[in-house]
N, C-alpha and C positions, 0 to 999 in steps of 0.2 A: 504493499499500499504506499506507493511513494508519493512523498507532497512533491509538487512541480517544482518549487525553489531548490529541493534537494536532489534533482535529478542532474547528478554530477557527470562531467564528461565520460568518466569511466562507465555509469550507467548506459548513457547514451550509445556508446560506442557497442556495449553489449547487446542493446537492443536492435542497432542496426545490423550487427551480426546475425542476428536471430532474421532480419530481413522486414523489419517492421518499416515500410517505406516512407512513412511521413513523422516517424516519431521524434526525427530531430526537431520539429517544428515545435514539440511540447517543451522542450529544454529551456525555452524562455517563457516562462508564466504569463509573461506581460506583453507578448506579441501575438497578432492574430493565428489562429489554428483551428483545427476542427474540435479540440476543446472547448472552445466559446459556444458550441453548439450544445453541450453537455450542462443542464440547467439542474437547479435545485428547488423541489416545490416545498411549499410550506406543510406538507403533510409529513416531511422528513424523509422523502423519497427522492430519487434520481428520475430526470427525464432528458429527453434528446430532440432536439429539433431537427425535423425531417423533410422540410420542405420550405420553398420560398415564401409561402404564407402563413409561417409562424405555428405549423400544426407539431405538437409535442407528444411523442411516443413515451408511455410510462406503463405500470403495471395496473392491472385490475384491481388488486387488492390495495393499491395506493390512493384510489379513488371512492372506497367503500362509502366514506362520510358524504362525499358530494353526490353519491346515488341516492342515499338516504335521504340528503337535503333536498335535492330536486324531486325525488318521489314521494314528498309527504302526502301530496294529493292522490297519489297512486302506489302504496305500498308494494304492488306486484313490481316495481321497478328494479329492484335489486335482485330479483331472480329473472326478470325477462330482458334486461340491459337497456342501453338506451342509443339511438342512432340519430343524428340529424342530418336529414337530407339535403337541407341547404343552409347557408350560413345563417339566414334569419332563424333556423330551427335551433341552433347551437344556444346552450343556456349557460348563462353567467353561473358560475360556483363563487357563492358570497364566502368572502374571508380567504380564498386561496389566492396566493401569489406564487411567482413564478421568478427565481432569481438566476440572473445571467453574470458569468464570472467577468470581471473587469482586471483585477490585478491581485498578486500575491508577492509581498516583499518581506524579506526577513528584515525586521525592525529591532533587533535584541539591543544593538548599542544604544538605540534612541530611546527604548524604554527604560534601560537601566543607567542611562545618563545621569549623574548626580547622586546615583544612590552608593552611599558610604557603606563598606563591607562592616565598619565598626558600629553602625547605627542599630539601634533595637529594629526588632522585626516590624513593630508598628510604623514606625520612622520610615524604615524602607518601603512597606507597603504603601505608604501616603505619598513617597516621592515617585515611584512606579505609578499611581493612579492618576497624578498630575501629568504625568508625562503621556500617560496614555490619552488622557482627555485633550492633550494640545494636539496629539496626532490625529485622533479622530475628528477634531474640528477643521483641521485643515483637508482630510481625506473626503469630508461628507459636504462641501461647499456646492457641488453641482446638483442640481435637480434630479431627482429620482436616484441618487447614488446612494447607496447605504455601507458601512464600513464597522468592522469589529476586528479587534485584536484577539488573535488565538493565543493562548500561552500552551507551550508545547514542551516536551521532557520535563513534565512538573514545573514549570515556570522558570526552566534554565534557558529557553529560547522563546521569541515570540515573533509571529507572523500577523502582518496588516493583511486583511483580506477584504476588498471592496467587491461590490456587486451591484448591478441595476435591478431594482425590483419591481416587476410589472404585476400591475394589482387587477386587470382587467383579464380572467380567465375563464374560458367556456368550455363546457364538455361536447365533445364531437360524437364519440362513440364508445361503447363498453359492451362487450360482447354478454350474453346471458350467463347467469352464474354456472350452469352445467358447461359452460366453455372456460368462463375465467376462474372458476372453482374447482373444477374437474378434479376429483379426488380428495378434496376436501380436507379435513383434519387427518385422515388416514395416510393420505400421501404427503402430508407437510414434513419438511425435512427427511424425504424419502425419494429414492430413485430405483428404478425407472419410475418416471412420472408421465403424464399426457395433460398437463394444464395449459390452456390458452390464457396466461395472466397478462394479459396486453389491454390497454385503453389508449384514445386518442382525446388530448386537449386542443385548445388554439389560444394563443396569446393575442391578445387584443392591445392596441395603441393608439393614439391620438394622431391628429392629421400630419404631425412632424416625426411621426414614428417613435414617440416618447411614451415612457410608461404614463398612466393615467388612471383613475378613477372608472368605474364602469360607466358607459354612455352607449346609448344606441347609434352614436356618431362616429364610435371608434371605430377602425379598421384592422383586419388582421397585420399583425407585426410583420415587417420584412427583415428577415434577420441577416446579419453580415456572414454569417456562417451556419451552414447545416450539413447534415450528414447524408452523403450518398447512401443508397442501399444496394446492395448487391444479392441479387435473387440466384447465385451461382453456387452457393452453398460451401460446404467445407469436407475436408477429410480428416481422417484420424491422424494426429499430430500437426495439424495446422496450427499456425500461429494466432493466438487471440490476446487482445489488449481489451480491458475492462476499465473505463472511466465512470466515476461517481464520487460521491459525497457519502463515504462511509461512517457512521455514526460514532460509535465507541469500540476501543479495544483495550486491554490492559496487558499489553505483551510483556511489560517490564516489573509485573506484580511478583512479588516475591511467593514461595509456596505457604507461609502463613498468611497473606493477604488474600490468597486464593481461597485457604480454608476458611477464613473470617467470612467472604463474601458467600461462600456454600451454606455455611452454618448457621449465620445470623442474619443474613438478607434474603438469600434465594429461598431459604427453610421458609421463612414467614410469608413469602408473596407465593409460593407454592400451596402451602395450607389455604391463603384465603381464595384464590383462584381455583384450587381444585372443589373447594367447597360451594362455589358460586354457580360455575358452569352447569352442573345438573339442575340446579334450581330455574336457572334461565330456560334451558333446554325443555323441562317439564311444562313451562308455562307458555313458551313459542309453539310447542307442539300442538295446542289448542285454540291457538290466538294469531292469526297471521299478522295481525298489527303489531303486536307485541314482538313478534319474531322479526319485523321491518326495524322497530324501534330498537331493539336490542343488537340488531346485526353487526353493527361497527365494533361496538364495545365486546360482544362476545368473540370476534372475530380476532381482536387484538390479544384479547386474555386468554384465548385458546393457544395463541401462535406462542407466547410467551410460556405458558404453562408447560407444553411440550417442550420448548427449547429450554427451560432452565431443568425440567427433570431429566431431558436427555444429558444436558451437560452435567449435572450432579452424578448420574450413573456413570458418565465418562471418565470423571475425574477420581471416582472411586476405583475404575477399574483401569485406568491409563498411568503412563509412568511419568505423567506430567508434573506431579509433586516433587518426586526424585530429581528429575532435570532442573527444576527449579532450585532444588536443595543444592545441587551441583553446581549450578550458577552462580549463586550467592557465596557458595565455598570458593569459588575461583576468584569472586570479588575479595572476599576477605584475604586469600593469598596474596592477591595483586597488590593492595595497600600496606599489608605486614611488613613488605619487603622494604619499605622507605618509612622512616619516622615521620617525616611531613605530611605524606598521604595517610599515615594511620592517624596521626593528630586530627587530621581534615575530616576523615571519612568513618573511622572506627564506631561514631556515635549513631550512624545512619539506620543500622539494622536494628540497634537498641532501641531506637526510638519507634520504630515500626512496630517492634514487640510489645512495648510499654503501651503504646495507645491501643493497640488491638485488646490487649489484656484489660484495659480500663473500659473499653467500649462494648464488650461482647453481649451481655446480657440486655443493657439499654438500648443496645442497637436492634436487637430482636425485637424487644417490646415496643420500640419505635416504630419500626417497619409495620408489624403486626396491626397496630393501632391505627396507623396512616393508611395502609392498604385496604383494610377494612371499611375504614370510612370513605375512603374515596370509591371503591368499586361496588361495595355490598350494602350500602347505607345511604341510597341517595335523598331522601327527605331528611335524614339527620344531617348530611353533608350542606344541604341547603340551609338547614337551621344554623349551621356552624358559620353561614355567611352573614347571619343576622348580628354579629359581634361587631360589625361595623355601625348597625344601627344603634346598637347598646351604647356604643361610645358617642355618637351624636347625640343620642336622646339624654345621656348623662350630660352634656357640654350645653345641651340645649340649642344646637347647631342647626338652624333650621335650613339653611343652604346645604348640608350634608344629608340632613333626612330627605329632602326634596330629591336630591342626586341620587340616594340610594334606593327611593321608590320608583325612579325613571330607570334604571338599571334592572330592576326586577319587574320587568314588565309582565303583562299576563300571558302572552304568546310564549315567553321563556319557561311558563311553568307547565304549559299543556302536556307536553310527553310525560312528565311525572304524575299527573292527575288523572290518568285514564283508569278505568277498573282493572285491566291486566298490569298497569304501572304500579299502582297502589298493593295489589297482591304481591306482585314481585317484590316491592320495597318491603312488605309486612314480613314476607317468608325470609328473605336473604339479610334482612338487618337482625331477624330473631336468630340466624345461622351465625352471622358475623359476633355478635353480643355472647352466645355460646362458646364460640371458639376462643374469645378473648377472655371470657370467666375461666375457661378450661387451661389457657397457655399461659396466662399472667400471674404472678405472684400475687395474692390476696392484697399484700401491704402496697401494691403500686395499681391496684384497681382505681380508676377513675371514681370520684365520690359519687356521681350518679348510677354507679354498678350497685350501688346496696341503697341509695334513696330513691331512686326511680325504677331500678330493675331487680328482681328477685332471684338470684342463682338458683333457687328450687324451682322457679317455673318461670322460665325467660317469656315464653309465649303469653301466659296470663298477664304478666306483669307490663309487656310491652302493649298488648291489647287495651291494658287499663290507661296507660300512658297515651296511646292515639287518641282514646276516647275523649280526654281531656285537652288534647293540643290542638290548635288552630292550625298546626302544620298538618294535620291529617286531613285537611280539605282546601281545595283552590279557593271556595268561596269564603270560608272562614279567615284564610289567610290574606284575601284581599280586602276583608272587612277589617281585620286589624290593620293593615296597611294604611286604609282611610284614614285612621284616628290612634297611631301607635301610641302606646304607653310604656314608661320604662318597667312599670310595676308589672304589668300583664306579662310583657317579653320575659321578665326574670321568673315570673311563676309558672311559665310553659314547663311541662315536663320534657317535651323533645328538644327545646333549646337547652334546659338543664343537662341533658345527656350529652349534646353536642357540645356545649361550653366546657363540661367537665374532661370530656374526652381530648379537646384543643388544650386546655390546662396541663393535662398529664403529658400531652406530646410536647409542650413548651417545657415543662419540667425534665421531661428525659432529654431533650435536645440540649437544656443547661448542661445536664451531667455528662452528655457527649462532647461538649464543646472542647473540654481540655484534651480529651483522647483523639479527638479529630484533629486538632492542632500538632500533638504530637505525631501522629500518623503523616500528616501533612509535608511537616518539616523534615521527618526522616526519609521519606519517600523523595522529596525533593532534593536532599543531600545523597541520597542512594541514586539518584539519576545523574546528578552533576559528576558522581563517581565513574558513574558508567561512560558517559560522554568522554571522561578524560581517559579511563582505561581502554575505550574502543576508538581513539582519537586518530588511529590510522586506518580504521575502518569506515564503511558508510551504513549508517543506520537511519531508520525512518521512524519518526514520533508517532505515537499513539494516535489512532483514527479521532477525529474531533468534529466530525461534519464538513471538513474541507476538502477540497477536491483534490482526489488522487488517482493514481492509475496503477494497474497490477497487469502484468503480463503472463501468459501461460499459454497451454496447448489444448486442444480438442482432444479429449483423452478418455478410452474406456476405464473401467475400474472393475478389480475383482474383490470381493469380500474375503473376509478372514475363511470362510467355510469354503472358498474356492469356488463361489459362484461368480461368473463374469457377467456385468451389465454393460452392454454395448454403449457406443458413445452417442448414440440417438435413439429417441423412441418415435413410434409411427401413431398414423391413425388407425392401422389396424390393431394395435396394442389397446389403443382407446376401445375398440370395439370389443375386444375380447374380454377386457375388464367389465365393460357394461353387461355383458351376460350374467354376471353373478347377482344382479337385480339390486344391488347395495344403492340406497339412495345418493351417496356419493360418486358413484360411477353410472349413474343416469346420462346417457349420451344426448346430446344436442340432436333433435329431428333433422336439422339442415345438415348436420355433419354427417348423421348416418345416411342420409340420401347422398351426399356427396359421396362418401365410401362406398356404398352399394352399387354406385353407377362410375366409382372409379373416374370421377368428374374432377381431377385437379391436375389436367393438363398444363405443362408450364412450370410447374411447381414440384412434380415428383422427383424420386431418386432414379437412378439408372435402372433399378430393378421394378420400378411400378410404385413403389411405396410412398405414402406421404408422410414427412416428417413433422414433427410436433415439438419435442423438447431435445436439447442435447446438453453434454456436460463438458466443462473444461477444467483446467487446473488452476484457474486464477484466485488469488486471495481476495474475499469478500466478505462483508458482515452486514448487520443490518444498518440500513441507509443506503446500501447498493441496491435496493430494489429498484427496478426500472433503469440500471446502467445499460448503457450500450455494449455490446459486445462487437469488437472492431477487427476486422481482418488484416493480412499483412499488407494489404493496398489501401487502408484507412477507410474501409466502407462497412458500413454495418451489416452485421448477419444474423443479430439476435439481439435479446434482451434478458439481462440477468434477473431471476425473480426467488430464487432460494438456493439453500446449500444442503447437501446430504448429512444424514445422521453422523457418518462417520468423521465429517469435519465440524461438528458440534463445538470443540474446544477453541474455536477461532477466536473468540473473545480472548484467549489467553496465548494460543500458539498457532502457527499456521504449518501442517504437514502435508506437502504436494501429494505424496504419496497416497495418502486417504482421502484427503479434502476434494470436493468437486462443486463448482459454481453449476447451479442447473439454469437452463436457459429456454427461453421461447425461440423456436426458429422462425427467422424472419419470413420465411416461405409460408409459413402457416398463418401469419398474421397477415400477409398478402393475400392468401387463399380467403381468408375472412374477408377483407375488404374488398375483394372481387364480387363476393354474395351482395354486399350494399353498393352496388355499383355506381351511385351518385357521390360517394364519398370524395370530396374535392381536397386532395393532399397537394 
């Protein structure tokens, strides 16, 4: 996952030897090249501009919220897909933005200017903050340009990233769910798959081709760069370049940090999501409108539940921890040979250890409470927002009271207060309270866990709380907002529950503050040491949502049991899976018709098969969803959307032997767009 400014001449030469025809263009992150067609979506995904008229290709799962938003009047849209036959039919996606890259500059020396090594940590951070503010003020003087400073290598390096943000983004095409989500949860993190995980958006701009708010007068954006599409396919061992915005990696985490993540953060998340998904599914099975409402949330949580569960199992079975122990032991050996290095770096790993020791239990408790409130207690989470109104009422701040009431409009409450939404809230809130009561030490229970909720009968006590709370009814809530009083708010049992959970979270955060400071300073010093230890080598910073490239090859994979999976899957494979009758393997009727009639002339392989997915040895992670897969000629051959289970440890390490990027073949996408004959790309 190479950061563009880190593409040293040696890396460029290596790629040039591999016959990437245009990779040298990427060496200067601030000169025009095809990288400028690779954009970042506000959904956290990657997209690529593939036409002169601003069409953006990304993943179907990256526009789930857009489908839900557009489909409020028609819940079936999430299943049936969307297709705009004309420009006038394209629908604005409220809140979605697309960021086009402008520049990436190493500004470490500017950020650290005037920072004294003898100053306190607080003084150093204050000076760094002033320097960053000055840099950003200069970088954002042009209309439509946003910039941020990305701290890398644990704040030992800094990169200035500037981009143009386009705010008028419209949905053009999303295939039906039985194409875009074929295989569902079963095939998530699994190959062979046959998932048509793609969608088209379009960027719109004003008359000057500049970013603008949504307006019917806006026109399709005319990009300076767009990717050429190659329908010629690939062969095994062909070169592949993936460009995108990977979100997070922890490639320099110690073994102790990895275990801390697994046992005190991921464990709590797995417990929360594992309890919630069956509740949602049972209600959704009986209520299509609730199924549409919960679809994006369920998709996100199910994805992460499977990811973290598989990751936990892989950490337990893999040699990753032993490898990291060996790596940190090599670090100790390196600095121990020099008194000056030992003085400088010997405290780093001790600080990490001390921070983790102090954080363990409080981190688990905080994660459990926060995730339960966020995902499984929607009405209580809504009540937690009323702490702002609480403060405004105390201060008799009429302006803030009015502002709060404007933000909490009736339309924003509608999804919560449907019969199925309320039923889901009641069941999931009860489940979350039961989980927290069982897992948290009694001494750390929020006060409302005894004053409002009874551990002997959670459901009964919660039902009584709802009966007395104005949060249990939209009409009662709106009546309260018409004439809010501090006394009535404080007396509400659901507000008491929300407030006490938030107070306990604040208390836990205070307990964690010192531990996190030790962890942060220890990791920063450790990374500073690694940069010095490996100063003669080229290493890349952890993923942080900035533009990266990864190179690899199209390659089959052999499982530990000796089973070989081919480097591509086909429509015939999809049809075979559909015979199982499983809901997640229901084949789209249009595709079944094409398959039965072999109506894919011009896109098929030499043997007449129609490719759907393929795999490469590229290094990708979350955030790379929607990344273009580019061949040695610089042309688009596919779209990354997933990784295989054997590469599940990619957060911490990359193993080219086992890990595979799973991609949608561009020929399958072209076949589908041919069905929608009027699509104007």
